[in-house]
C-alpha positions in Angstrom: -24.7 16.0 35.3 -28.3 17.3 35.6 -26.9 20.9 35.5 -25.0 20.2 32.3 -28.1 18.6 30.8 -30.1 21.7 31.7 -27.6 23.9 30.0 -27.9 21.8 26.8 -31.7 22.1 27.0 -31.5 25.8 27.5 -29.2 26.2 24.5 -31.6 24.1 22.4 -34.5 26.4 23.4 -32.5 29.5 22.4 -31.5 28.1 19.0 -34.8 26.4 18.1 -33.7 22.8 18.8 -36.2 20.5 20.5 -35.0 17.3 22.2 -37.3 14.2 22.4 -36.9 12.5 25.8 -38.5 9.3 24.5 -35.6 8.9 22.0 -32.8 9.9 24.4 -30.8 7.4 26.4 -27.8 7.8 28.7 -24.6 5.8 28.5 -22.1 6.0 31.3 -18.7 5.3 29.7 -16.3 3.7 32.0 -12.8 2.3 31.5 -11.4 0.1 34.2 -13.8 1.3 36.9 -17.5 0.9 37.6 -19.9 3.6 38.7 -21.8 2.3 41.8 -24.7 4.7 41.4 -26.2 6.0 38.2 -27.8 9.4 38.9 -31.3 10.0 37.8 -31.5 12.4 34.9 -34.6 14.2 33.8 -35.5 15.8 30.5 -38.8 17.8 30.2 -40.0 16.1 33.4 -39.3 12.6 32.2 -36.6 10.4 33.6 -34.1 9.2 31.1 -33.2 5.5 30.8 -29.6 4.1 30.9 -28.3 1.9 28.1 -25.2 -0.3 27.6 -24.6 0.9 24.0 -25.2 3.8 21.7 -24.8 4.5 18.0 -22.8 7.4 16.6 -22.5 7.8 12.8 -23.2 4.1 12.4 -20.6 2.9 14.9 -21.8 1.2 18.1 -20.1 2.5 21.2 -20.2 0.3 24.4 -20.2 1.7 27.9 -17.1 -0.4 28.7 -15.3 0.9 25.6 -15.5 -2.6 23.9 -15.9 -3.1 20.2 -17.5 -6.5 20.6 -21.2 -5.2 20.2 -20.2 -3.3 17.1 -18.5 -6.3 15.6 -21.3 -8.6 16.4 -23.8 -6.3 14.8 -21.7 -5.9 11.7 -21.2 -9.7 11.4 -24.9 -10.4 11.8 -25.9 -7.8 9.2 -23.3 -9.0 6.7 -24.3 -12.7 7.1 -28.0 -11.8 6.6 -27.2 -9.6 3.6 -24.9 -12.2 2.0 -27.6 -14.8 2.3 -30.2 -12.6 0.6 -27.9 -11.5 -2.3 -26.7 -15.0 -2.9 -30.3 -16.2 -3.1 -31.2 -13.5 -5.7 -28.0 -14.2 -7.8 -28.5 -18.0 -7.6 -32.1 -17.7 -8.8 -31.3 -15.4 -11.7 -27.8 -16.1 -13.0 -26.5 -19.1 -11.0 -23.7 -19.0 -8.4 -20.2 -19.3 -9.7 -16.9 -18.7 -8.0 -16.5 -15.3 -9.7 -20.0 -14.1 -8.7 -19.5 -15.3 -5.1 -16.2 -13.4 -4.9 -17.9 -10.3 -6.3 -20.7 -10.5 -3.7 -18.2 -10.9 -1.0 -16.0 -8.0 -2.1 -18.8 -5.6 -3.1 -21.4 -6.3 -0.4 -19.9 -7.9 2.7 -16.4 -6.4 3.0 -17.5 -2.7 2.6 -20.2 -3.1 5.2 -17.9 -5.0 7.5 -15.1 -2.5 7.2 -17.2 0.6 8.0 -15.6 2.7 10.6 -12.5 0.4 10.7 -10.3 3.5 11.1 -11.4 3.8 14.7 -11.7 0.2 15.9 -9.5 -2.1 13.7 -6.2 -1.0 15.3 -6.5 -3.7 18.1 -8.5 -6.8 17.2 -8.2 -9.5 19.9 -8.3 -13.2 18.8 -11.9 -13.6 20.1 -13.1 -10.7 17.9 -11.1 -12.1 15.0 -13.0 -15.4 15.3 -16.3 -13.4 14.9 -15.0 -11.6 11.9 -13.7 -14.8 10.2 -17.2 -16.2 10.1 -18.2 -13.9 7.3 -15.3 -14.8 5.0 -15.4 -18.4 5.9 -19.0 -18.6 4.6 -17.9 -17.2 1.2 -14.8 -19.5 1.1 -16.9 -22.6 1.8 -19.4 -21.6 -0.9 -16.7 -21.0 -3.5 -14.7 -24.2 -2.8 -17.4 -26.6 -1.5 -14.7 -27.8 0.8 -15.3 -29.9 3.9 -16.5 -28.1 7.0 -13.3 -29.1 8.7 -11.1 -27.3 6.2 -8.9 -24.6 7.8 -10.0 -21.0 7.0 -6.4 -19.8 6.7 -5.6 -22.5 4.1 -8.7 -21.7 2.0 -7.8 -18.0 2.2 -4.3 -18.6 0.7 -5.8 -20.9 -1.9 -8.3 -18.3 -3.1 -6.1 -15.3 -2.7 -8.1 -13.6 0.0 -6.2 -11.9 2.9 -7.5 -12.6 6.5 -10.3 -10.2 7.5 -8.1 -8.6 10.2 -5.4 -7.6 7.7 -8.1 -6.4 5.2 -9.6 -4.1 7.9 -6.3 -2.8 8.9 -5.3 -2.1 5.3 -8.5 -0.2 4.7 -8.0 1.8 7.8 -4.4 2.6 6.9 -5.5 3.8 3.5 -8.2 6.0 5.0 -5.7 7.6 7.5 -3.2 8.2 4.6 -5.9 10.2 2.9 -7.0 12.4 5.8 -3.9 12.7 7.9 -2.9 16.0 6.3 -6.4 17.6 6.5 -6.3 21.0 8.3 -9.3 20.1 10.4 -7.4 17.2 12.1 -5.4 18.2 15.1 -3.6 15.4 17.0 -3.6 16.8 20.5 -3.9 13.5 22.4 -4.1 9.9 21.2 -4.3 6.9 23.3 -6.2 5.2 26.0 -3.7 5.5 28.8 -0.9 3.1 29.9 0.9 1.3 27.2 -2.0 1.1 24.7 -1.9 3.4 21.7 -4.9 5.0 20.1 -5.9 4.3 16.5 -4.2 7.3 15.0 -0.9 6.5 16.5 -1.1 2.9 15.2 -1.9 3.9 11.6 0.8 6.6 11.7 3.3 4.0 12.9 2.4 1.8 9.9 2.7 4.6 7.5 6.3 5.4 8.7 7.2 1.9 7.4 6.0 2.9 3.9 8.1 5.8 2.8 6.1 6.6 -0.3 3.1 7.5 1.7 4.9 10.5 3.3 5.3 12.2 -0.2 2.6 14.6 -1.4 -0.1 13.0 -3.4 -1.8 14.3 -6.6 -5.3 14.6 -5.3 -7.1 17.9 -4.9 -10.7 18.9 -4.1 -12.7 18.4 -7.3 -13.1 21.5 -9.4 -14.9 22.3 -12.6 -13.1 22.8 -15.8 -15.6 25.0 -17.7 -13.4 26.3 -20.5 -12.4 22.8 -21.6 -12.5 22.1 -25.3 -15.1 19.4 -26.2 -13.9 16.5 -28.3 -16.5 17.4 -30.9 -14.8 20.7 -31.8 -14.2 21.1 -35.6 -10.6 20.2 -36.5 -8.2 22.9 -37.7 -5.0 22.7 -39.7 -2.2 22.7 -37.1 0.9 24.7 -37.5 2.5 23.2 -34.5 2.3 19.5 -33.7 3.2 18.3 -30.2 3.9 14.6 -29.6 3.8 13.5 -25.9 4.2 10.1 -24.4 4.8 8.4 -21.0 6.6 5.2 -20.0 6.9 3.2 -16.9 8.6 0.0 -15.8 9.3 -1.5 -12.3 8.5 1.6 -10.4 10.4 4.0 -12.7 8.3 6.4 -14.9 9.4 8.9 -17.4 7.9 11.3 -20.0 9.0 12.6 -23.3 7.8 15.3 -25.7 8.6 16.9 -29.0 7.3 20.1 -30.5 7.5 20.0 -34.3 6.6 22.4 -37.2 6.8 21.4 -40.9 8.4 18.1 -39.9 11.2 19.9 -38.0 11.7 19.4 -34.3 11.7 22.8 -32.6 12.1 21.3 -29.1 12.4 18.0 -27.4 12.6 17.0 -23.8 12.5 14.0 -21.4 12.2 13.7 -17.6 12.4 11.1 -15.0 9.3 11.1 -12.7 10.1 8.5 -10.1 7.4 6.2 -8.8 4.3 7.4 -10.6 1.8 6.0 -13.0 2.0 6.0 -16.8 -1.1 8.1 -16.9 0.6 10.8 -14.8 3.6 10.6 -17.1 1.4 11.2 -20.1 -0.2 14.2 -18.5 3.2 15.6 -17.4 4.6 15.2 -21.0 1.7 17.3 -22.4 2.2 19.9 -19.6 5.9 20.2 -20.2 5.4 20.7 -24.0 2.8 23.4 -23.5 5.0 25.1 -20.9 7.7 25.4 -23.6 5.3 26.8 -26.1 4.1 29.3 -23.5 7.6 30.5 -22.5 9.8 30.2 -25.6 7.7 30.0 -28.8 7.5 33.4 -30.5 6.5 32.3 -34.0 3.3 33.3 -35.8 1.7 29.8 -35.5 -1.4 29.7 -33.3 -3.0 26.4 -34.1 -1.5 23.6 -32.0 -2.3 20.0 -32.1 -1.2 17.8 -29.2 -1.1 14.1 -30.0 -1.0 11.4 -27.3 -1.6 7.7 -27.4 -3.3 7.7 -24.0 -7.1 8.1 -24.4 -7.4 8.5 -20.7 -5.2 11.6 -20.7 -7.3 13.1 -23.5 -10.5 12.4 -21.7 -9.2 13.7 -18.4 -8.1 17.1 -19.9 -11.5 17.4 -21.6 -13.5 16.5 -18.5 -15.7 19.1 -16.8 -14.9 17.9 -13.3 -11.2 17.4 -12.3 -9.9 16.1 -9.0 -6.3 15.4 -10.0 -3.7 18.1 -9.4 -1.5 17.4 -12.4 -4.5 17.3 -14.7 -5.9 20.5 -13.2 -2.6 22.4 -13.6 -2.3 21.2 -17.2 -5.9 22.2 -18.0 -5.3 25.6 -16.5 -2.2 26.0 -18.6 -4.2 25.1 -21.7 -6.7 27.8 -20.8 -4.0 30.4 -20.4 -2.6 29.6 -23.8 -6.1 29.9 -25.3 -6.4 33.3 -23.7 -3.1 34.3 -25.5 -4.7 33.4 -28.8 -3.5 29.8 -29.2 -6.0 27.3 -30.5 -4.9 24.0 -28.8 -6.6 20.7 -29.7 -5.7 17.4 -28.0 -6.2 14.3 -30.1 -5.5 10.6 -29.8 -3.1 8.7 -32.0 -2.7 5.0 -32.1 0.4 3.7 -30.3 3.1 1.8 -32.1 1.5 2.4 -35.5 4.7 3.7 -37.2 3.8 7.3 -36.5 7.3 8.9 -36.5 6.5 11.7 -34.0 4.8 9.3 -31.5 7.6 6.8 -31.8 10.2 9.5 -31.2 8.3 10.7 -28.1 8.1 7.1 -26.9 11.9 6.7 -27.1 12.3 10.0 -25.2 10.0 8.7 -22.5 11.9 5.5 -22.1 15.2 7.4 -21.9 13.7 9.6 -19.3 12.6 6.6 -17.2 16.1 5.2 -17.4 18.0 8.3 -16.4 18.6 9.1 -12.7 16.1 11.2 -10.7 17.1 14.8 -10.2 17.3 15.0 -6.4 17.6 18.8 -6.3 14.3 19.2 -8.1 10.9 19.1 -6.3 9.7 15.5 -6.0 6.8 14.9 -8.3 3.4 14.3 -6.6 2.6 10.6 -6.1 -0.5 9.2 -7.6 -3.0 8.0 -5.0 -3.1 4.6 -6.7 0.7 4.3 -6.1 0.1 4.9 -2.3 -2.6 2.3 -2.3 -0.4 -0.2 -4.0 2.4 0.4 -1.5 0.1 -0.1 1.4 -1.3 -3.2 -0.2 2.2 -4.6 -0.7 3.0 -3.8 3.0 0.1 -5.9 4.2 0.9 -8.6 1.7 4.2 -9.0 3.4 2.5 -9.1 6.8 0.2 -11.8 5.4 3.2 -13.8 4.1 5.0 -13.4 7.4 2.0 -14.7 9.4 1.5 -17.6 7.0 5.1 -18.7 7.1 5.3 -18.7 10.9 2.0 -20.4 11.6 2.1 -23.5 13.9 -1.0 -25.1 12.2 -2.0 -25.6 8.5 1.3 -27.6 8.0 -0.1 -29.4 4.9 -1.5 -26.3 3.3 1.8 -24.4 3.9 3.7 -27.2 2.3 1.4 -27.1 -0.8 1.2 -23.3 -1.0 4.2 -21.7 0.7 3.6 -18.2 -0.7 0.5 -16.0 -0.6 -0.8 -14.3 -3.7 -3.9 -12.2 -4.3 -3.6 -12.9 -8.0 -5.1 -16.3 -7.5 -8.5 -14.6 -7.4 -8.2 -14.0 -11.1 -7.2 -17.6 -11.8 -10.3 -19.0 -10.2 -12.8 -16.8 -12.1 -13.4 -19.2 -14.9 -12.7 -22.5 -13.0 -15.8 -24.6 -12.3 -16.7 -25.1 -8.7 -16.3 -28.9 -8.8 -12.7 -28.5 -9.9 -12.1 -25.9 -7.2 -13.5 -28.4 -4.7 -11.0 -31.1 -5.7 -8.2 -28.6 -5.6 -9.3 -27.3 -2.1 -9.3 -30.9 -0.8 -5.8 -31.5 -2.2 -4.3 -28.2 -0.8 -5.8 -28.4 2.7 -5.6 -32.2 3.0 -9.2 -32.4 4.1 -10.8 -34.8 1.7 -11.2 -38.5 0.9 -7.7 -39.3 2.0 -6.8 -42.1 4.3 -4.9 -39.8 6.7 -7.9 -37.5 7.0 -10.6 -40.2 7.2 -8.7 -42.1 9.9 -9.3 -39.1 12.3 -13.1 -39.7 12.3 -13.6 -43.4 12.0 -11.6 -46.6 11.7 -9.9 -46.4 8.4 -6.5 -47.5 7.1 -4.2 -44.5 7.2 -1.3 -46.1 5.2 -0.9 -45.2 1.6 -2.3 -48.0 -0.5 -0.1 -47.3 -3.5 3.4 -47.6 -2.0 2.6 -49.6 1.1 5.8 -48.2 2.8 4.1 -46.9 5.9 3.6 -43.3 4.8 0.2 -41.7 5.5 -2.1 -41.3 2.5 -2.1 -37.5 1.9 -2.1 -35.3 -1.2 1.4 -34.2 -0.4 2.7 -37.7 -0.3 0.8 -38.8 -3.4 
């Protein structure tokens, strides 16, 4: 080891890199075996000290390849930061359920999930208990529930998935983004024996979500210098293009119509599969301009493209584009401009009895309803669609765990299904009302059955006197 260290020091001297022995520590990583003797290592005449942990890019690595020190550090920092932010918000604006949820999602969860791609694939129950402390503090602050209230019941009530599933969802999303990068080469993945490494775990999850295997629509951000600013002076258009997109239940379609003097020169529609309405709007504009570039031979050179999607107009006029469909459409617009076409993209109000826009809307709906052309190249999937598919996968995992739990029987009877949409419901509900609702859902409140567990108290329901325990479910 000393010989290898000397070679590193020699390389540093050759390339102008100086090492500080006072800031250098040694970690002997060991998995399943212990080194009896730690050899003395020297740097510039000073003996280096050995350490149990080291930090690399913000992730704490333990000599025994355990993630417990990293998780403990993350939990401690999140708890401290949550307390400080809550104190500031409480003194300035007051704490509401909506603000507490915002603090938790914007401050605690991002810090807690840092580096989850490499360590969240295998979280033992003891580590999960540590992670649950962060979310439990937020849940108790939002609901003012009793300290005995079950964490899993409060999570279902407030629509917050367990921390473990949240971390695994974030890690799966991260791997779906970087798995096709050219710099990543999967040569070996695993820790030996029957345990799989993190990349193999995330890849196994993605195989259960077919949409994530399709090409996405994200490219490296590029600059669209020749884009036409929205403040350009209007011109009298000789060609008017109406473009629209439609989507319903995972089926999207686009429709377009090229008109001149109130006559339709060309119309078209297309089924785009599982994509967003925004992508359908951009595709409709692209298909219409492709027809103008290939087939139009008339004298008209002033073209007005009308769309009822302001986001599509702004995306095509943006200086910086990181969407493949938008970039290809912007490049097509530039090529037409080089051929002498003056193309202007404007917004028109939807469903305002504009004949051309209503016609394009009908074409888009017909395109969404028709079958997908399997022989054609599948359209790129929006990154948001992949995120939604991954989220739905972990929602199913959450529901499966919730339905098969051995505890929280009262909470499962009150709320048999999980739903993240409950977060929106509680935004405007006062905390005292949430407190009463939490007591009713979890059964931990001023009920005879619950109070009898702590002191001598009559458990029988006082209303019916039929021997049933007094619980919210019975009442």
